[in-house]
Structure formats: structure tokens, C-alpha cells
C-alpha positions as CSV (number, residue, x, y, z in Angstrom):
1,R,147.1,60.1,142.4
2,T,148.6,63.9,142.6
3,T,152.2,64.7,142.9
4,S,153.3,67.5,145.0
5,S,155.1,70.3,143.0
6,R,158.7,69.6,144.8
7,D,157.9,66.2,143.3
8,R,157.1,67.5,140.0
9,D,160.3,69.8,140.6
10,A,162.8,67.5,141.0
11,R,163.2,65.2,138.1
12,V,166.2,64.7,136.1
13,H,166.7,66.2,132.2
14,A,167.5,64.0,129.8
15,S,170.9,66.2,129.6
16,G,171.5,65.2,133.5
17,V,170.5,68.4,134.6
18,L,169.0,67.8,137.9
19,L,165.9,70.3,138.0
20,V,165.8,71.5,141.4
21,T,166.9,74.8,142.8
22,M,168.4,75.4,146.3
23,G,168.8,78.5,147.1
24,S,172.2,79.8,145.0
25,T,174.6,77.2,144.1
26,M,175.0,75.8,140.3
27,H,173.1,72.7,139.3
28,A,174.5,72.9,136.0
29,T,178.2,72.1,134.7
30,Q,180.0,74.9,132.5
31,E,179.8,71.9,130.1
32,Q,176.7,71.0,129.9
33,L,175.7,74.8,129.7
34,R,178.1,75.3,127.1
35,D,176.5,71.9,125.1
36,A,173.1,73.7,125.1
37,K,174.2,76.9,123.7
38,V,172.9,78.6,126.8
39,D,174.2,82.1,126.1
40,L,176.8,83.9,128.5
41,A,174.0,86.5,130.0
42,Y,171.4,83.6,130.5
43,R,174.2,81.2,132.6
44,D,173.0,82.2,136.2
45,F,171.5,80.5,139.7
46,C,168.6,79.1,137.3
47,A,170.5,78.5,134.3
48,H,169.8,74.5,135.1
49,L,166.2,75.2,134.3
50,L,166.5,76.7,131.3
51,I,168.1,73.6,129.8
52,P,165.0,72.0,129.5
53,L,162.6,74.8,128.6
54,N,165.2,75.5,125.5
55,D,164.8,71.6,124.4
56,C,160.8,71.9,125.2
57,R,160.6,75.4,122.9
58,K,162.5,73.9,120.3
59,A,160.4,70.2,120.1
60,N,157.5,72.2,120.0
61,Y,157.8,74.8,117.8
62,F,158.0,77.7,120.6
63,L,154.5,77.1,121.0
64,P,154.0,78.7,124.3
65,W,151.4,76.8,125.7
66,R,153.5,73.6,125.4
67,C,155.8,74.1,128.0
68,E,154.0,76.0,131.0
69,H,155.2,73.9,133.5
70,E,159.2,74.5,132.4
71,R,158.9,77.9,131.8
72,H,156.8,78.9,135.3
73,V,159.4,76.5,136.8
74,Y,162.2,79.2,135.3
75,E,160.3,82.0,136.4
76,K,159.9,81.4,139.3
77,C,163.3,80.4,140.1
78,Q,164.5,83.7,138.8
79,Y,161.6,85.3,141.1
80,K,163.2,83.7,144.1
81,E,166.6,84.7,142.7
82,Y,165.7,88.2,143.0
83,M,163.9,88.7,145.9
84,M,166.9,86.9,147.6
85,R,169.2,89.7,146.0
86,V,166.7,92.6,146.9
87,A,166.9,90.8,150.8
88,Q,170.6,90.8,150.7
89,Q,170.7,94.7,149.6
90,K,168.2,96.0,152.3
91,A,170.3,93.5,154.8
92,A,173.8,95.5,153.3
93,S,172.1,98.9,153.1
94,G,171.2,98.5,157.2
95,N,167.4,99.4,156.0
């Protein structure tokens, strides 16, 4: 059985954070981010994906090939947020 990327991304991490991105809403609470020791600089709209990525990194001694899926999901979220900001900037400038 194959799972779609949507099914694979819509998981709940052990910390109770829903692993799904739906636009510009925060999915992790400030308490969850604080407990996971996410630095203030990384508390953006994709921060809820950074929690399981960092947990995976710590559990696997930061071996880069062990957390490829979590890293891909986080980086995809970062890219989508960047593209959304670019589109908003273009709309605001009238071009």
C-alpha cells in the first residue's frame, strides 16, 4: 500500500504537534515551542515541523540521511512560506 504525501505529512508527533501546514497559521503553541527549546529566531509558521526534525536529529546523532523526510517537509514548508511572502510583496507593490 502506498501512502500519499498528504497522508504521510498529516501525522501527530509524540509531543502532540500536528505535522501539517495549512497556510500561515501557527500549529504549535508557545509552550510546545518552549518545551522543545526552539530558538526564537526559528518560531515561524513552520516551527511545528522543526520539533520532530530536531527530535529525529538528536535521536540519530545528527546523521543527515536518517531524517530526510522530516527535513524535506520542513524545507518545503519554508519554501512555501517564502513564495507566499514574495507574492504578497508583489501584490503590495502593484506589479
